[in-house]
C-alpha positions as CSV (number, residue, x, y, z in Angstrom):
1,X,17.6,-72.3,-54.1
2,X,17.6,-73.4,-50.4
3,X,14.9,-72.6,-47.9
4,X,15.4,-72.8,-44.1
5,X,12.8,-72.6,-41.4
6,X,13.4,-71.4,-37.8
7,X,11.6,-73.4,-35.0
8,X,11.6,-72.4,-31.4
9,X,12.4,-75.9,-30.2
10,X,14.9,-77.1,-32.8
11,X,16.4,-74.0,-34.4
12,X,17.1,-73.7,-38.1
13,X,16.1,-76.6,-40.3
14,X,16.4,-77.0,-44.1
15,X,13.0,-77.5,-45.6
16,X,13.7,-77.2,-49.3
17,X,16.5,-77.4,-51.8
18,X,16.0,-77.0,-55.6
19,X,18.0,-78.6,-58.3
20,X,21.0,-76.5,-59.4
21,X,19.9,-74.0,-62.0
22,X,21.9,-73.1,-65.1
23,X,21.2,-69.4,-64.9
24,X,21.8,-66.6,-62.5
25,X,19.0,-65.9,-60.1
26,X,18.1,-62.3,-60.3
27,X,15.1,-62.1,-58.0
28,X,13.3,-64.3,-55.5
29,X,9.9,-64.3,-53.9
30,X,8.7,-66.3,-50.9
31,X,5.2,-66.8,-49.7
32,X,5.5,-68.2,-46.2
33,X,2.3,-66.7,-44.6
34,X,-0.4,-69.1,-45.8
35,X,-3.7,-70.0,-44.3
36,X,-5.0,-73.5,-43.6
37,X,-3.3,-76.4,-45.3
38,X,-2.0,-74.5,-48.2
39,X,1.6,-75.1,-49.3
40,X,4.2,-72.4,-49.0
41,X,5.6,-71.3,-52.3
42,X,9.0,-69.9,-53.5
43,X,9.7,-68.5,-57.0
44,X,12.9,-67.3,-58.7
45,X,13.4,-65.4,-61.9
46,X,16.2,-64.7,-64.4
47,X,15.6,-62.3,-67.3
48,X,12.1,-63.4,-68.6
49,X,11.8,-66.9,-67.0
50,X,10.1,-67.7,-63.7
51,X,10.2,-71.1,-61.9
52,X,7.6,-71.7,-59.1
53,X,7.9,-74.4,-56.4
54,X,5.5,-75.6,-53.7
55,X,7.1,-76.4,-50.2
56,X,5.1,-79.1,-48.5
57,X,4.8,-79.4,-44.7
58,X,6.9,-82.5,-44.5
59,X,9.9,-80.7,-45.9
60,X,9.7,-81.9,-49.5
61,X,9.1,-79.7,-52.5
62,X,7.7,-79.9,-56.0
63,X,7.8,-77.8,-59.1
64,X,4.6,-76.1,-60.0
65,X,5.7,-74.8,-63.3
66,X,8.0,-72.7,-65.4
67,X,6.5,-69.5,-66.9
68,X,7.8,-66.8,-69.3
69,X,6.9,-63.1,-69.3
70,X,8.4,-62.7,-72.7
71,X,10.4,-59.7,-71.7
72,X,13.0,-59.0,-68.9
73,X,11.2,-58.5,-65.5
74,X,12.0,-55.9,-62.8
75,X,10.1,-57.4,-59.9
76,X,8.7,-60.6,-58.6
77,X,6.5,-60.9,-55.5
78,X,3.4,-62.4,-54.0
79,X,0.0,-60.8,-53.3
80,X,-1.7,-63.3,-51.1
81,X,-1.3,-66.6,-53.0
82,X,-1.0,-64.9,-56.4
83,X,2.4,-64.6,-57.9
84,X,3.1,-61.3,-59.7
85,X,5.8,-60.4,-62.2
86,X,6.2,-56.9,-63.7
87,X,8.3,-55.4,-66.5
88,X,9.0,-51.8,-67.3
89,X,7.9,-52.6,-70.9
90,X,4.3,-52.7,-69.7
91,X,3.7,-56.5,-69.2
92,X,2.3,-58.0,-66.0
93,X,2.3,-61.7,-65.4
94,X,-0.1,-63.2,-62.8
95,X,-0.2,-66.8,-61.6
96,X,-3.7,-67.5,-60.2
97,X,-3.4,-69.9,-57.2
98,X,-7.1,-71.0,-57.7
99,X,-7.1,-71.8,-61.4
100,X,-3.4,-72.7,-61.6
101,X,-3.2,-70.5,-64.7
102,X,-0.4,-68.1,-65.8
103,X,-1.8,-65.0,-67.5
104,X,0.1,-62.1,-69.1
105,X,-1.5,-58.7,-69.3
106,X,-0.3,-55.8,-71.5
107,X,-0.4,-52.3,-69.8
108,X,1.4,-49.1,-70.6
109,X,5.1,-49.0,-69.6
110,X,5.4,-49.5,-65.8
111,X,7.8,-47.5,-63.7
112,X,6.7,-48.4,-60.1
113,X,4.3,-50.5,-58.1
114,X,3.0,-51.1,-54.6
115,X,0.4,-53.4,-52.9
116,X,-2.3,-52.8,-50.4
117,X,-4.4,-55.7,-49.2
118,X,-5.4,-57.5,-52.4
119,X,-4.8,-54.5,-54.6
120,X,-1.8,-54.3,-57.0
121,X,-1.2,-50.6,-57.8
122,X,0.8,-49.6,-60.8
123,X,2.5,-46.3,-61.6
124,X,3.0,-45.9,-65.3
125,X,4.9,-43.8,-67.8
126,X,1.9,-41.9,-69.1
127,X,1.2,-40.3,-65.7
128,X,-1.6,-42.6,-64.7
129,X,-2.0,-44.9,-61.6
130,X,-3.8,-48.2,-62.3
131,X,-4.9,-51.0,-60.0
132,X,-5.8,-54.7,-60.2
133,X,-7.8,-56.5,-57.6
134,X,-5.7,-59.7,-57.5
135,X,-8.0,-61.5,-55.1
136,X,-11.1,-61.2,-57.2
137,X,-9.0,-61.6,-60.4
138,X,-11.6,-59.9,-62.6
139,X,-11.6,-60.8,-66.3
140,X,-13.3,-58.9,-69.1
141,X,-16.0,-60.8,-70.8
142,X,-15.2,-59.7,-74.4
143,X,-11.6,-60.9,-74.5
144,X,-10.9,-62.6,-71.1
145,X,-8.2,-60.1,-70.4
146,X,-7.4,-59.1,-66.8
147,X,-9.4,-56.0,-65.8
148,X,-7.0,-53.1,-65.2
149,X,-8.7,-49.9,-63.9
150,X,-7.3,-46.4,-64.0
151,X,-7.4,-44.9,-60.5
152,X,-5.8,-41.4,-61.0
153,X,-4.0,-39.3,-63.5
154,X,-1.2,-36.8,-62.6
155,X,-2.3,-33.2,-63.4
156,X,0.8,-32.7,-65.6
157,X,0.9,-36.3,-66.9
158,X,4.5,-36.8,-65.6
159,X,5.6,-40.4,-65.4
160,X,4.9,-42.0,-62.0
161,X,8.4,-43.2,-60.9
162,X,7.6,-44.2,-57.3
163,X,4.5,-45.2,-55.5
164,X,3.4,-45.9,-51.9
165,X,-0.1,-47.0,-50.7
166,X,-1.2,-46.7,-47.1
167,X,-4.4,-48.1,-45.8
168,X,-5.6,-46.4,-42.6
169,X,-6.8,-48.7,-39.8
170,X,-10.4,-49.7,-40.4
171,X,-13.0,-48.5,-37.9
172,X,-16.8,-48.9,-37.7
173,X,-17.5,-45.2,-38.5
174,X,-15.6,-44.6,-41.8
175,X,-14.0,-47.8,-43.0
176,X,-10.7,-47.6,-44.8
177,X,-9.2,-44.5,-46.2
178,X,-6.8,-45.1,-49.1
179,X,-3.8,-42.8,-49.1
180,X,-1.3,-42.8,-52.0
181,X,1.9,-41.0,-52.1
182,X,3.7,-40.9,-55.5
183,X,6.7,-39.3,-57.1
184,X,7.2,-38.2,-60.7
185,X,10.0,-37.9,-63.2
186,X,10.1,-34.1,-62.7
187,X,10.9,-34.6,-59.0
188,X,7.4,-33.7,-57.7
189,X,5.9,-35.5,-54.7
190,X,2.1,-35.7,-54.4
191,X,-0.3,-37.2,-51.9
192,X,-3.8,-38.3,-52.9
193,X,-6.6,-39.7,-50.7
194,X,-9.8,-41.6,-51.3
195,X,-12.6,-41.4,-48.7
196,X,-14.8,-44.5,-48.2
197,X,-17.9,-42.4,-49.0
198,X,-16.4,-41.1,-52.3
199,X,-15.2,-44.4,-53.8
200,X,-17.0,-43.8,-57.0
201,X,-15.4,-40.4,-57.7
202,X,-11.8,-41.5,-57.3
203,X,-9.0,-40.1,-55.1
204,X,-8.5,-36.3,-54.6
205,X,-5.3,-34.4,-54.6
206,X,-4.3,-33.7,-51.0
207,X,-0.7,-32.2,-51.0
208,X,2.1,-31.4,-53.4
209,X,5.8,-31.0,-52.6
210,X,8.2,-29.6,-55.1
211,X,11.6,-29.9,-53.4
212,X,13.5,-32.4,-55.5
213,X,15.3,-31.5,-58.8
214,X,15.8,-35.2,-60.0
215,X,13.3,-38.0,-60.6
216,X,11.9,-39.6,-57.5
217,X,13.2,-43.2,-57.2
218,X,11.5,-44.2,-53.9
219,X,8.7,-43.0,-51.7
220,X,7.1,-44.3,-48.5
221,X,4.0,-43.0,-46.7
222,X,3.7,-44.3,-43.2
223,X,1.7,-43.5,-40.1
224,X,4.1,-40.7,-39.0
225,X,6.3,-39.8,-41.9
226,X,6.4,-39.2,-45.6
227,X,9.8,-40.1,-47.1
228,X,11.0,-39.5,-50.6
229,X,14.3,-40.4,-52.4
230,X,15.5,-38.9,-55.7
231,X,18.0,-40.0,-58.2
232,X,20.6,-37.4,-57.1
233,X,22.9,-39.7,-55.0
234,X,19.8,-41.0,-53.1
235,X,19.0,-37.5,-51.7
236,X,16.3,-38.1,-49.0
237,X,13.6,-35.6,-47.9
238,X,11.3,-36.4,-45.1
239,X,8.1,-34.8,-43.6
240,X,6.1,-35.5,-40.4
241,X,2.5,-36.4,-41.1
242,X,-0.3,-35.1,-38.9
243,X,-3.2,-37.5,-38.3
244,X,-6.6,-37.2,-36.7
245,X,-8.3,-40.5,-35.7
246,X,-5.9,-42.3,-37.9
247,X,-6.6,-40.2,-41.1
248,X,-4.2,-37.8,-42.6
249,X,-5.0,-34.2,-41.6
250,X,-4.3,-30.7,-43.0
251,X,-4.1,-29.1,-39.6
252,X,-1.3,-28.3,-39.1
253,X,-0.4,-30.4,-42.1
254,X,2.8,-32.1,-43.1
255,X,6.0,-30.2,-42.0
256,X,9.6,-30.7,-43.3
257,X,11.7,-32.9,-41.0
258,X,15.1,-33.8,-42.5
259,X,17.3,-33.7,-45.6
260,X,20.2,-36.1,-46.1
261,X,21.8,-38.5,-48.6
262,X,22.3,-42.3,-48.6
263,X,25.5,-42.6,-50.7
264,X,25.6,-46.0,-52.2
265,X,28.3,-46.5,-54.9
266,X,27.1,-50.0,-55.9
267,X,27.0,-51.6,-59.3
268,X,23.7,-52.7,-60.8
269,X,23.4,-56.5,-61.1
270,X,21.4,-58.6,-63.4
271,X,20.4,-58.3,-67.1
272,X,17.3,-56.3,-66.4
273,X,19.1,-53.6,-64.3
274,X,17.6,-54.4,-61.0
275,X,19.6,-54.2,-57.8
276,X,20.0,-57.8,-56.5
277,X,19.6,-57.8,-52.8
278,X,21.1,-54.4,-52.2
279,X,18.1,-52.1,-52.0
280,X,18.6,-49.3,-49.5
281,X,15.0,-49.5,-48.3
282,X,13.3,-48.1,-46.3
283,X,12.6,-51.3,-44.4
284,X,10.1,-52.1,-41.6
285,X,6.5,-52.0,-40.7
286,X,4.9,-48.7,-41.8
287,X,3.4,-48.3,-38.3
288,X,6.9,-48.5,-36.7
289,X,10.2,-46.7,-37.2
290,X,11.7,-47.7,-40.6
291,X,15.4,-47.9,-41.5
292,X,17.7,-47.4,-44.5
293,X,20.5,-49.8,-45.0
294,X,23.6,-48.1,-46.5
295,X,26.3,-50.0,-48.3
296,X,28.8,-47.3,-49.4
297,X,31.0,-49.3,-51.8
298,X,30.5,-52.6,-53.6
299,X,33.4,-54.6,-52.0
300,X,32.8,-53.9,-48.4
301,X,32.1,-55.9,-45.2
302,X,30.3,-53.1,-43.4
303,X,26.8,-51.7,-43.5
304,X,25.3,-48.6,-41.9
305,X,21.8,-48.7,-40.4
306,X,20.1,-45.3,-40.4
307,X,16.6,-44.0,-39.4
308,X,14.6,-43.3,-42.4
309,X,12.9,-40.3,-40.9
310,X,16.1,-38.3,-39.8
311,X,19.1,-40.2,-41.3
312,X,20.5,-40.6,-37.8
313,X,22.9,-43.6,-37.5
314,X,21.5,-46.4,-35.4
315,X,24.4,-48.7,-35.7
316,X,27.0,-50.2,-38.1
317,X,27.5,-53.9,-38.7
318,X,30.7,-55.6,-39.9
319,X,30.8,-59.2,-41.0
320,X,32.1,-61.5,-38.3
321,X,34.6,-63.2,-40.6
322,X,35.6,-60.1,-42.6
323,X,34.1,-61.4,-45.9
324,X,32.4,-58.9,-48.2
325,X,28.6,-58.5,-48.0
326,X,26.9,-59.3,-51.3
327,X,23.2,-59.0,-50.4
328,X,21.0,-57.9,-47.4
329,X,17.4,-57.5,-46.3
330,X,15.5,-56.7,-43.2
331,X,12.7,-58.9,-41.8
332,X,10.2,-58.8,-39.0
333,X,9.9,-62.0,-37.1
334,X,6.7,-62.6,-35.1
335,X,6.9,-63.3,-31.4
336,X,6.8,-66.9,-30.2
337,X,4.1,-68.3,-28.0
338,X,6.1,-67.7,-24.8
339,X,4.8,-65.1,-22.3
340,X,6.1,-61.6,-23.0
341,X,7.7,-62.7,-26.3
342,X,7.4,-60.0,-28.9
343,X,8.1,-59.5,-32.6
344,X,11.8,-58.7,-33.4
345,X,13.4,-57.1,-36.4
346,X,16.5,-58.7,-38.0
347,X,19.0,-57.6,-40.5
348,X,20.1,-60.6,-42.7
349,X,23.2,-60.4,-44.7
350,X,24.6,-62.6,-47.5
351,X,28.3,-62.9,-48.0
352,X,30.8,-63.8,-50.8
353,X,31.7,-67.1,-49.2
354,X,28.1,-68.4,-49.2
355,X,27.4,-67.7,-45.5
356,X,24.4,-65.9,-44.0
357,X,24.6,-63.7,-40.9
358,X,21.8,-62.3,-38.8
359,X,21.8,-59.1,-36.7
360,X,19.3,-58.1,-34.0
361,X,18.1,-54.7,-35.1
362,X,15.4,-54.4,-32.4
363,X,18.0,-54.2,-29.6
364,X,20.1,-51.8,-31.7
365,X,17.2,-49.5,-32.2
366,X,16.2,-49.6,-28.5
367,X,19.7,-48.8,-27.4
368,X,20.1,-46.0,-30.0
369,X,17.0,-44.3,-28.6
370,X,18.5,-43.9,-25.1
371,X,20.5,-40.8,-24.2
372,X,24.1,-41.6,-23.6
373,X,25.4,-40.2,-20.3
374,X,29.1,-39.4,-20.1
375,X,31.9,-40.9,-22.3
376,X,31.4,-44.3,-23.8
377,X,33.8,-47.2,-23.2
378,X,35.6,-46.4,-26.4
379,X,36.0,-42.8,-25.4
380,X,37.5,-43.9,-22.1
381,X,39.9,-46.3,-23.8
382,X,41.1,-43.6,-26.2
383,X,41.7,-41.2,-23.3
384,X,43.8,-43.8,-21.4
385,X,45.7,-45.1,-24.4
386,X,49.0,-43.5,-23.4
387,X,48.7,-44.2,-19.6
388,X,49.8,-47.1,-17.4
389,X,47.2,-48.3,-14.9
390,X,47.8,-50.1,-11.6
391,X,45.7,-51.1,-8.6
392,X,47.5,-50.1,-5.4
393,X,46.6,-49.1,-1.8
394,X,49.6,-46.7,-1.7
395,X,50.3,-43.6,-3.6
396,X,51.6,-44.3,-7.1
397,X,54.9,-42.9,-8.3
398,X,55.2,-40.5,-11.2
399,X,56.3,-40.8,-13.9
400,X,55.2,-44.4,-14.8
401,X,57.8,-47.2,-14.1
402,X,57.5,-48.3,-17.7
403,X,58.9,-45.0,-18.9
404,X,61.9,-44.6,-16.7
405,X,64.8,-46.9,-15.5
406,X,63.8,-48.7,-12.3
407,X,67.1,-47.9,-10.7
408,X,66.5,-44.2,-10.9
409,X,63.1,-44.6,-9.4
410,X,64.2,-46.3,-6.1
411,X,65.7,-43.2,-4.4
412,X,62.7,-41.1,-5.4
413,X,60.4,-43.8,-3.9
414,X,62.4,-43.8,-0.6
415,X,62.4,-40.0,-0.3
416,X,58.7,-40.0,-1.1
417,X,57.8,-42.3,1.7
418,X,60.3,-40.6,4.0
419,X,58.5,-37.3,3.3
420,X,55.2,-39.1,4.1
421,X,56.6,-40.3,7.5
422,X,57.7,-36.8,8.4
423,X,54.3,-35.4,7.5
424,X,52.6,-37.9,9.8
425,X,55.0,-37.0,12.6
426,X,54.3,-33.3,12.2
427,X,50.6,-34.2,12.2
428,X,50.8,-36.0,15.5
429,X,53.0,-33.3,16.9
430,X,50.4,-30.6,16.0
431,X,47.8,-32.4,18.1
432,X,49.9,-32.4,21.3
433,X,48.8,-29.9,23.8
């Protein structure tokens, strides 16, 4: 495991390198946004084992510990400073940054998860949505187990196969609304909301969409769109979301926007069946335009970047050295301290020869949003492919010299200019009184 840091003054610098591990790294989590003097942390997992390191400010690193979940894990991520590992078997592992303690909690089988602030929200096989407040880290008094609270149960008790939590911007009048979109094993998409004044009564069912025929594999609720993906060749359905003062509204309500597929014929890597670094997305801040990354076949050096809302192609990227792309992700980089500097979005690709390449998605998205007037450069080149071009102040000959014998062209050229002279003579003659 190698970590690099980008500094405005000095560029990329290596800040950490781990000893070589004996097993394949299936998932990785990095906690780079820390407050105060806290160390940054990086964790890697293979099957049921997790190794956690601290990265110190001076560039050195130290191992915090090796932990076991006991079963193969599907996901590894940070919520604040707490490290979370989940398994579809129903186990959740939490490393508490305060107590430095690793704790395993048994829940019902887990199909999906999402985070919102300090909340870890779990979608489970029994049709229930549970949550854990990771920041408070509540423990039950009787058995010292982590407190897992049921938030909502699906009306038909279908398995919750995809989950997305959206916190509305907080204002002084109403506080936060919690909006949750989830998909089920039957292909149903539902949106539930919880008002700040009705926290005690739980979320209420807001909308239901029955358009998919296969289990939902991904779902995202953002400021402007609801996006769902089902297991039928990544079939995507999208809706526009109407909001009033930041809160989801029924007038006129969510309206269908687009239907398309993100074909990705890729193998599943890792013993646990998780896709290693080839997740289609959507990527990006939920308050901005999000994108899908499409890798059509396994051994390819080309990716397609598409808008998650409409499926429209933004651009395509091809590795600069022709080497196949083995992993990719999208990351938002904060703007520097310079005046007018703003956050930028990058596509980062990993390659079969061990190299990493970065692509500027911000510029690509800005360019894609502009209307193209007239033919592009490529269109012009294709039109002129079978033509010879020359710069001349005199009329050119036809056909092109490259197509005919130069000896045959000489008399034509003479007669051409002779004709030109006679024309000029007639023109002067016509002006004589």
